[in-house]
Residue frames as a rotation matrix with the C-alpha (Angstrom) as fourth column:
UNK 1
0.571 0.821 -0.013 0.00
0.821 -0.571 0.010 -0.02
0.000 -0.016 -1.000 -0.01
UNK 2
-0.378 -0.650 0.659 1.33
0.564 -0.727 -0.392 3.47
0.734 0.224 0.642 -0.87
UNK 3
-0.141 0.202 -0.969 1.35
0.939 -0.284 -0.196 5.78
-0.315 -0.937 -0.149 2.10
UNK 4
-0.351 -0.053 -0.935 1.71
-0.030 -0.997 0.068 9.00
-0.936 0.052 0.349 0.10
UNK 5
-0.316 0.220 0.923 -0.17
0.924 0.294 0.246 9.88
-0.217 0.930 -0.296 -3.00
UNK 6
-0.960 0.016 -0.280 -0.90
-0.069 -0.981 0.180 13.16
-0.272 0.192 0.943 -4.91
UNK 7
-0.310 0.916 0.254 -4.50
0.814 0.394 -0.427 13.94
-0.491 0.075 -0.868 -4.97
UNK 8
0.868 0.489 0.086 -4.26
0.460 -0.726 -0.512 17.42
-0.188 0.484 -0.855 -6.59
UNK 9
0.443 -0.721 0.533 -1.70
0.298 -0.442 -0.846 19.92
0.845 0.534 0.019 -7.74
UNK 10
-0.034 -0.379 0.925 -1.43
-0.632 -0.709 -0.314 21.24
0.774 -0.595 -0.215 -4.27
UNK 11
0.394 0.265 0.880 -2.30
-0.905 0.281 0.320 18.25
-0.162 -0.923 0.350 -1.99
UNK 12
-0.444 -0.548 -0.709 -0.66
-0.465 0.817 -0.341 15.05
0.766 0.178 -0.617 -1.06
UNK 13
0.604 0.741 0.294 -2.55
-0.656 0.252 0.712 12.50
0.454 -0.622 0.638 0.90
UNK 14
-0.691 -0.708 0.142 -0.97
-0.636 0.504 -0.584 10.53
0.342 -0.494 -0.799 3.71
UNK 15
0.572 0.806 -0.148 -2.61
-0.645 0.554 0.527 7.20
0.507 -0.206 0.837 4.45
UNK 16
-0.623 -0.780 0.052 -1.49
-0.599 0.434 -0.673 4.93
0.503 -0.451 -0.738 7.28
UNK 17
0.119 0.524 -0.844 -2.76
0.426 0.741 0.520 1.90
0.897 -0.421 -0.135 9.17
UNK 18
0.845 0.344 0.409 -3.61
-0.200 -0.506 0.839 2.81
0.495 -0.791 -0.359 12.75
UNK 19
0.754 -0.604 -0.257 -0.42
0.592 0.456 0.664 1.05
-0.284 -0.653 0.702 14.11
UNK 20
-0.144 -0.857 0.495 1.83
0.935 -0.281 -0.214 2.99
0.323 0.432 0.842 11.89
UNK 21
0.273 0.344 0.898 0.07
0.061 -0.938 0.341 6.28
0.960 -0.038 -0.277 12.79
UNK 22
0.990 0.137 -0.043 0.47
0.037 0.046 0.998 5.34
0.139 -0.990 0.040 16.51
UNK 23
0.394 -0.916 -0.072 4.20
0.900 0.369 0.233 4.57
-0.187 -0.157 0.970 16.00
UNK 24
-0.257 -0.498 0.828 4.84
0.633 -0.734 -0.245 8.00
0.730 0.461 0.504 14.32
UNK 25
0.558 0.536 0.634 2.78
-0.107 -0.711 0.695 9.65
0.823 -0.456 -0.339 17.04
UNK 26
0.935 -0.250 -0.250 5.12
0.319 0.290 0.902 8.10
-0.153 -0.924 0.351 19.67
UNK 27
0.112 -0.991 0.077 8.46
0.981 0.123 0.149 8.83
-0.157 0.059 0.986 17.95
UNK 28
0.179 -0.003 0.984 7.71
0.541 -0.835 -0.101 12.50
0.821 0.551 -0.148 16.91
UNK 29
0.955 0.136 0.264 7.59
-0.151 -0.542 0.827 13.76
0.256 -0.830 -0.496 20.49
UNK 30
0.635 -0.772 0.035 10.92
0.523 0.462 0.716 11.91
-0.569 -0.437 0.697 21.08
UNK 31
-0.008 -0.625 0.781 12.40
0.948 -0.253 -0.193 13.76
0.318 0.739 0.595 17.98
UNK 32
0.619 0.258 0.741 11.17
0.096 -0.962 0.254 17.03
0.779 -0.086 -0.621 19.40
UNK 33
0.947 -0.318 -0.055 13.05
0.048 -0.029 0.998 16.25
-0.319 -0.948 -0.012 22.61
UNK 34
0.145 -0.943 0.300 16.24
0.891 0.256 0.376 15.74
-0.431 0.212 0.877 20.55
UNK 35
0.115 -0.029 0.993 15.66
0.737 -0.667 -0.105 18.84
0.666 0.744 -0.055 18.55
UNK 36
0.755 0.269 0.598 15.27
-0.120 -0.840 0.529 20.91
0.644 -0.472 -0.602 21.71
UNK 37
-0.196 -0.980 0.006 18.38
-0.331 0.060 -0.942 19.36
0.923 -0.187 -0.337 23.32
UNK 38
0.793 0.539 0.283 16.76
-0.473 0.253 0.844 17.40
0.383 -0.804 0.455 26.16
UNK 39
0.143 -0.731 0.667 18.94
-0.913 0.162 0.374 15.74
-0.382 -0.662 -0.645 28.79
UNK 40
-0.127 -0.409 0.904 20.93
-0.191 0.904 0.382 12.77
-0.973 -0.124 -0.193 27.48
UNK 41
0.636 0.317 0.703 20.31
0.603 0.364 -0.710 13.30
-0.481 0.876 0.040 23.80
UNK 42
0.407 -0.557 -0.724 23.31
-0.476 -0.806 0.352 15.64
-0.780 0.201 -0.593 23.04
UNK 43
-0.575 -0.785 0.230 24.97
-0.156 0.382 0.911 13.06
-0.803 0.488 -0.342 20.85
UNK 44
-0.202 0.616 0.762 21.86
0.887 0.444 -0.124 12.73
-0.415 0.651 -0.636 18.85
UNK 45
0.748 0.472 -0.467 21.34
0.327 -0.874 -0.360 16.43
-0.578 0.116 -0.808 18.58
UNK 46
-0.124 -0.885 -0.450 24.81
-0.310 -0.396 0.864 16.89
-0.943 0.246 -0.225 17.21
UNK 47
-0.573 -0.002 0.819 23.69
0.607 0.671 0.426 14.65
-0.550 0.741 -0.384 14.31
UNK 48
0.417 0.857 0.304 20.89
0.896 -0.331 -0.297 17.23
-0.154 0.396 -0.905 13.54
UNK 49
0.982 -0.189 0.011 23.09
-0.188 -0.980 -0.061 20.30
0.022 0.058 -0.998 14.10
UNK 50
0.479 -0.878 0.014 26.61
0.876 0.479 0.051 19.32
-0.052 -0.013 0.999 13.15
UNK 51
0.121 -0.561 -0.819 29.46
0.231 -0.786 0.573 21.84
-0.966 -0.258 0.035 13.42
UNK 52
0.982 0.183 0.047 29.75
0.104 -0.316 -0.943 24.03
-0.158 0.931 -0.330 10.35
UNK 53
0.532 -0.839 0.116 33.41
-0.498 -0.421 -0.759 24.69
0.685 0.346 -0.641 11.08
UNK 54
0.356 -0.546 -0.758 36.31
0.672 0.714 -0.198 22.85
0.649 -0.439 0.621 12.72
UNK 55
-0.726 -0.628 0.281 37.67
0.301 -0.657 -0.691 26.16
0.618 -0.418 0.666 14.09
UNK 56
-0.315 0.618 -0.720 35.81
0.945 0.129 -0.302 26.94
-0.094 -0.775 -0.625 17.37
UNK 57
-0.651 0.075 -0.756 35.86
0.083 -0.982 -0.168 30.73
-0.755 -0.172 0.633 16.76
UNK 58
-0.886 0.318 -0.337 34.30
-0.415 -0.223 0.882 30.32
0.205 0.922 0.330 13.22
UNK 59
-0.578 0.664 -0.475 31.78
0.541 0.747 0.386 27.90
0.611 -0.034 -0.791 14.64
UNK 60
-0.416 0.394 -0.820 30.78
0.756 -0.352 -0.553 30.29
-0.506 -0.849 -0.152 17.38
UNK 61
-0.764 0.067 -0.642 30.31
-0.312 -0.909 0.277 33.10
-0.565 0.412 0.715 14.81
UNK 62
-0.818 0.489 -0.302 28.26
-0.109 0.385 0.917 30.83
0.565 0.783 -0.262 12.61
UNK 63
-0.472 0.652 -0.593 26.01
0.847 0.523 -0.099 29.88
0.246 -0.549 -0.799 15.51
UNK 64
-0.540 0.140 -0.830 25.57
0.373 -0.844 -0.385 33.54
-0.755 -0.518 0.403 16.34
UNK 65
-0.869 0.109 -0.482 24.72
-0.457 -0.551 0.698 34.42
-0.189 0.827 0.529 12.74
UNK 66
-0.622 0.691 -0.368 22.06
0.045 0.501 0.864 31.68
0.782 0.521 -0.343 12.30
UNK 67
-0.566 0.443 0.695 20.78
-0.815 -0.432 -0.387 32.13
0.129 -0.785 0.605 15.78
UNK 68
-0.537 0.444 0.717 17.78
-0.262 0.720 -0.643 29.91
-0.802 -0.533 -0.270 16.60
UNK 69
-0.067 0.518 -0.852 16.55
-0.973 -0.223 -0.059 29.80
-0.221 0.825 0.519 12.95
UNK 70
-0.531 -0.220 -0.818 17.57
-0.523 0.845 0.113 26.21
0.666 0.488 -0.564 12.37
UNK 71
-0.975 0.209 -0.081 16.11
0.181 0.519 -0.836 25.08
-0.133 -0.829 -0.543 15.72
UNK 72
-0.416 0.872 -0.259 12.88
-0.475 -0.451 -0.756 26.94
-0.776 -0.191 0.601 15.06
UNK 73
-0.176 0.296 -0.939 12.53
-0.971 0.101 0.214 25.37
0.159 0.950 0.270 11.69
UNK 74
-0.720 -0.112 -0.685 12.96
-0.145 0.989 -0.009 21.86
0.678 0.093 -0.729 12.89
UNK 75
-0.901 0.431 -0.052 10.75
0.101 0.091 -0.991 22.43
-0.422 -0.898 -0.125 15.90
UNK 76
-0.251 0.809 -0.532 7.98
-0.785 -0.491 -0.377 23.88
-0.566 0.323 0.758 13.63
UNK 77
-0.374 0.076 -0.924 8.25
-0.771 0.528 0.355 20.93
0.515 0.846 -0.139 11.33
UNK 78
-0.928 -0.007 -0.373 7.81
0.198 0.839 -0.508 18.46
0.316 -0.545 -0.777 14.12
UNK 79
-0.690 0.698 -0.192 4.82
-0.069 -0.327 -0.943 20.44
-0.721 -0.637 0.274 15.48
UNK 80
-0.265 0.553 -0.790 3.25
-0.945 -0.310 0.101 20.53
-0.189 0.774 0.605 12.09
UNK 81
-0.591 -0.051 -0.805 3.64
-0.358 0.911 0.205 16.76
0.722 0.410 -0.557 11.57
UNK 82
-0.942 0.215 -0.256 2.17
0.331 0.496 -0.803 16.12
-0.046 -0.841 -0.538 15.01
UNK 83
-0.535 0.774 -0.339 -0.71
-0.455 -0.602 -0.657 18.39
-0.712 -0.197 0.673 14.32
UNK 84
-0.265 0.420 -0.868 -1.53
-0.899 0.218 0.379 16.52
0.348 0.881 0.320 11.09
UNK 85
-0.772 -0.029 -0.635 -1.50
0.059 0.992 -0.116 13.29
0.633 -0.127 -0.763 12.98
UNK 86
-0.833 0.525 -0.173 -4.05
0.158 -0.075 -0.985 14.70
-0.530 -0.848 -0.020 15.41
UNK 87
-0.200 0.798 -0.568 -6.33
-0.797 -0.470 -0.379 15.57
-0.570 0.377 0.730 12.44
UNK 88
-0.829 -0.153 -0.537 -7.35
-0.519 0.567 0.640 13.62
0.207 0.810 -0.549 9.49
UNK 89
0.264 0.955 0.134 -10.10
-0.963 0.269 -0.020 10.95
-0.056 -0.124 0.991 9.27
UNK 90
-0.692 -0.456 0.560 -10.50
-0.490 0.866 0.100 7.30
-0.530 -0.205 -0.823 9.70
UNK 91
0.307 0.766 -0.565 -12.01
-0.951 0.261 -0.165 4.81
0.021 0.588 0.809 7.31
UNK 92
0.843 0.059 -0.534 -12.00
-0.082 0.996 -0.020 1.14
0.531 0.061 0.845 8.10
UNK 93
0.714 -0.623 -0.319 -8.50
0.662 0.452 0.599 0.20
-0.229 -0.638 0.735 9.07
UNK 94
-0.229 -0.805 0.547 -6.85
0.903 -0.386 -0.190 3.33
0.364 0.450 0.815 7.60
UNK 95
0.457 0.261 -0.850 -6.34
0.509 -0.861 0.009 6.84
-0.730 -0.437 -0.526 8.82
UNK 96
-0.141 -0.465 0.874 -5.59
0.973 -0.228 0.036 9.61
0.182 0.856 0.484 6.28
UNK 97
0.426 0.155 -0.891 -5.01
0.349 -0.937 0.004 13.29
-0.835 -0.313 -0.454 6.05
UNK 98
0.636 -0.164 0.754 -4.57
0.711 -0.255 -0.655 15.64
0.299 0.953 -0.045 3.12
UNK 99
0.076 -0.767 -0.638 -1.31
0.745 -0.381 0.548 17.62
-0.663 -0.517 0.542 3.31
UNK 100
0.990 0.091 -0.112 -0.88
0.009 -0.811 -0.584 21.15
-0.144 0.577 -0.804 1.87
UNK 101
0.581 -0.812 0.060 2.56
0.201 0.072 -0.977 22.06
0.788 0.580 0.205 0.45
UNK 102
0.078 -0.560 0.825 3.80
-0.800 -0.529 -0.283 23.44
0.595 -0.638 -0.490 3.82
UNK 103
0.577 0.261 0.774 2.74
-0.711 0.627 0.318 20.24
-0.402 -0.734 0.548 5.60
UNK 104
0.953 -0.297 -0.055 4.33
0.206 0.771 -0.603 18.07
0.221 0.564 0.796 2.92
UNK 105
0.255 -0.928 0.273 7.61
-0.240 -0.335 -0.911 20.04
0.937 0.166 -0.308 3.44
UNK 106
0.159 -0.140 0.977 7.30
-0.982 -0.123 0.142 19.50
0.100 -0.982 -0.157 7.20
UNK 107
0.889 0.190 0.416 6.82
-0.237 0.969 0.063 15.75
-0.391 -0.155 0.907 6.75
UNK 108
0.771 -0.634 -0.058 9.75
0.200 0.328 -0.923 15.58
0.604 0.700 0.380 4.40
UNK 109
0.014 -0.756 0.654 11.93
-0.624 -0.518 -0.585 17.41
0.781 -0.400 -0.480 7.01
UNK 110
0.334 0.263 0.905 10.67
-0.925 0.278 0.260 15.31
-0.183 -0.924 0.336 9.88
UNK 111
0.997 0.053 0.063 11.33
-0.032 0.953 -0.300 12.01
-0.076 0.297 0.952 8.06
UNK 112
0.402 -0.910 0.103 14.86
0.033 -0.097 -0.995 13.14
0.915 0.403 -0.009 7.20
UNK 113
-0.087 -0.434 0.897 15.54
-0.848 -0.440 -0.295 14.07
0.523 -0.786 -0.330 10.79
UNK 114
0.683 0.400 0.611 14.12
-0.662 0.693 0.286 10.89
-0.309 -0.600 0.738 12.12
UNK 115
0.933 -0.336 -0.126 16.30
0.233 0.834 -0.500 8.85
0.273 0.437 0.857 9.85
UNK 116
0.066 -0.913 0.402 19.39
-0.327 -0.401 -0.856 10.86
0.943 -0.075 -0.325 10.95
UNK 117
0.016 0.003 1.000 18.57
-0.992 -0.125 0.016 10.35
0.125 -0.992 0.001 14.62
UNK 118
0.789 0.422 0.447 17.64
-0.512 0.853 0.099 6.76
-0.340 -0.307 0.889 14.37
UNK 119
0.715 -0.641 -0.278 20.71
0.142 0.523 -0.841 5.86
0.684 0.562 0.465 12.24
UNK 120
-0.140 -0.762 0.632 22.85
-0.638 -0.419 -0.647 7.46
0.757 -0.494 -0.427 14.90
UNK 121
0.350 0.420 0.838 20.99
-0.917 0.334 0.215 5.28
-0.190 -0.844 0.502 17.61
UNK 122
0.926 0.161 0.342 21.70
-0.129 0.985 -0.116 2.08
-0.355 0.063 0.933 15.72
UNK 123
0.278 -0.956 0.092 25.28
0.120 0.130 0.984 2.94
-0.953 -0.262 0.151 14.91
UNK 124
0.415 -0.096 0.905 25.15
0.910 0.060 -0.411 4.09
-0.015 0.994 0.113 11.37
UNK 125
0.307 -0.415 -0.857 27.77
0.286 -0.818 0.499 6.83
-0.908 -0.398 -0.133 11.04
UNK 126
-0.507 -0.591 -0.628 28.99
-0.492 -0.400 0.773 6.56
-0.708 0.701 -0.088 7.45
UNK 127
0.062 0.553 -0.831 27.65
-0.997 -0.004 -0.077 5.71
-0.046 0.833 0.551 4.04
UNK 128
-0.509 -0.417 -0.753 29.18
-0.541 0.835 -0.097 2.21
0.669 0.357 -0.651 4.07
UNK 129
-0.927 0.177 0.331 27.29
-0.240 0.399 -0.885 1.38
-0.289 -0.900 -0.327 7.30
UNK 130
-0.005 0.984 -0.179 23.99
-0.860 -0.095 -0.501 1.31
-0.510 0.151 0.847 5.38
UNK 131
-0.157 -0.114 -0.981 25.17
-0.800 0.597 0.059 -1.79
0.579 0.794 -0.185 3.52
UNK 132
-0.945 -0.188 0.268 24.82
-0.316 0.732 -0.604 -4.05
-0.083 -0.655 -0.751 6.60
UNK 133
-0.509 0.792 -0.337 21.83
0.409 0.567 0.715 -6.35
0.757 0.226 -0.613 6.92
UNK 134
-0.072 0.684 0.726 18.77
-0.685 -0.563 0.463 -5.40
0.725 -0.464 0.508 8.86
UNK 135
-0.963 -0.191 -0.192 18.53
0.031 0.625 -0.780 -6.81
0.269 -0.757 -0.596 12.29
UNK 136
-0.274 0.962 -0.002 14.89
-0.112 -0.030 0.993 -7.74
0.955 0.273 0.116 12.40
UNK 137
0.129 0.279 -0.952 15.11
0.888 0.396 0.236 -8.46
0.442 -0.875 -0.196 16.16
UNK 138
-0.710 -0.428 -0.560 16.10
0.638 -0.727 -0.253 -4.78
-0.299 -0.537 0.789 16.80
UNK 139
0.236 0.971 -0.044 13.01
0.882 -0.234 -0.409 -2.57
-0.408 0.058 -0.911 16.90
UNK 140
0.274 -0.296 -0.915 14.95
-0.057 -0.955 0.292 0.68
-0.960 -0.028 -0.278 16.33
UNK 141
-0.782 -0.619 0.069 16.30
-0.056 0.180 0.982 -0.75
-0.621 0.764 -0.175 13.12
UNK 142
-0.420 0.746 0.517 12.89
0.895 0.436 0.097 -1.70
-0.153 0.503 -0.850 11.87
UNK 143
0.519 0.629 -0.578 11.61
0.556 -0.762 -0.331 1.85
-0.649 -0.150 -0.746 12.60
UNK 144
-0.146 -0.637 -0.757 14.60
-0.286 -0.705 0.649 3.33
-0.947 0.311 -0.079 10.82
UNK 145
-0.920 -0.182 0.347 14.06
0.244 0.426 0.871 1.25
-0.306 0.886 -0.348 7.67
UNK 146
-0.072 0.963 0.260 10.35
0.985 0.109 -0.131 2.02
-0.154 0.246 -0.957 7.73
UNK 147
0.482 0.169 -0.860 10.94
0.217 -0.974 -0.070 5.75
-0.849 -0.153 -0.506 8.05
UNK 148
-0.614 -0.734 -0.291 13.38
-0.164 -0.242 0.956 5.54
-0.772 0.635 0.028 5.17
UNK 149
-0.670 0.466 0.578 10.76
0.735 0.526 0.428 3.81
-0.105 0.712 -0.694 3.08
UNK 150
0.383 0.851 -0.359 8.24
0.782 -0.505 -0.364 6.62
-0.491 -0.142 -0.859 3.97
UNK 151
0.140 -0.418 -0.898 10.76
-0.135 -0.906 0.401 9.26
-0.981 0.065 -0.183 3.01
UNK 152
-0.867 -0.449 0.216 11.61
0.083 0.298 0.951 7.51
-0.491 0.842 -0.221 -0.28
UNK 153
-0.343 0.833 0.435 7.95
0.933 0.357 0.052 7.22
-0.112 0.423 -0.899 -1.11
UNK 154
0.547 0.514 -0.660 7.17
0.496 -0.835 -0.239 10.86
-0.674 -0.197 -0.712 -0.34
UNK 155
-0.252 -0.701 -0.667 10.18
-0.310 -0.595 0.742 11.97
-0.917 0.394 -0.067 -2.47
UNK 156
-0.849 -0.077 0.523 9.00
0.418 0.508 0.753 9.84
-0.324 0.858 -0.399 -5.32
UNK 157
0.267 0.964 0.003 5.50
0.910 -0.251 -0.329 11.47
-0.316 0.090 -0.944 -5.18
UNK 158
0.528 -0.011 -0.849 7.13
0.109 -0.991 0.080 14.86
-0.842 -0.135 -0.522 -5.17
UNK 159
-0.601 -0.796 -0.069 9.56
-0.112 -0.002 0.994 14.03
-0.791 0.605 -0.088 -8.02
UNK 160
-0.476 0.522 0.708 6.67
0.847 0.489 0.209 12.87
-0.237 0.699 -0.675 -10.23
UNK 161
0.618 0.681 -0.392 5.25
0.619 -0.729 -0.291 16.35
-0.484 -0.063 -0.873 -9.83
UNK 162
-0.002 -0.672 -0.741 8.35
-0.141 -0.733 0.665 17.93
-0.990 0.106 -0.094 -11.13
UNK 163
-0.710 -0.228 0.666 7.99
0.555 0.400 0.729 16.27
-0.433 0.888 -0.157 -14.59
UNK 164
0.216 0.895 0.390 4.84
0.975 -0.174 -0.142 18.40
-0.060 0.410 -0.910 -15.14
UNK 165
0.421 -0.054 -0.905 6.49
0.332 -0.920 0.209 21.73
-0.844 -0.388 -0.369 -14.47
């Protein structure tokens, strides 16, 4: 079943079985904690906000320049995704919601950030680490691969729309 599908020029529909919706509703607040720099998640937060410079002085200047803009963007994306999960409608075993372009962008950002954080959790640090086999006994790895599939599907829907431009 496709989770994302374009339903008009401006709208993309997200359809999920209830268990998948519940899974996302449970991991998105955890992502928000990482974004905001909660206790014990510093190593994960660094994955979302890596240093721009090796030089500490240049890095300090960069952080002053961008201020809280990156943090605010990530926080807003998580909040938007959570809000869409609270809305929508249920039909039989599926939940669905129609996403406007801003909400689609938020979902793309959130799926990307979830992949970065989950990859860090399971020990994927470099491109070659993705080549290893999935450990089906490890729930975090299953969630990581599922989030990756969602991200890939959403990108495919968006790319199909580019051919029309």
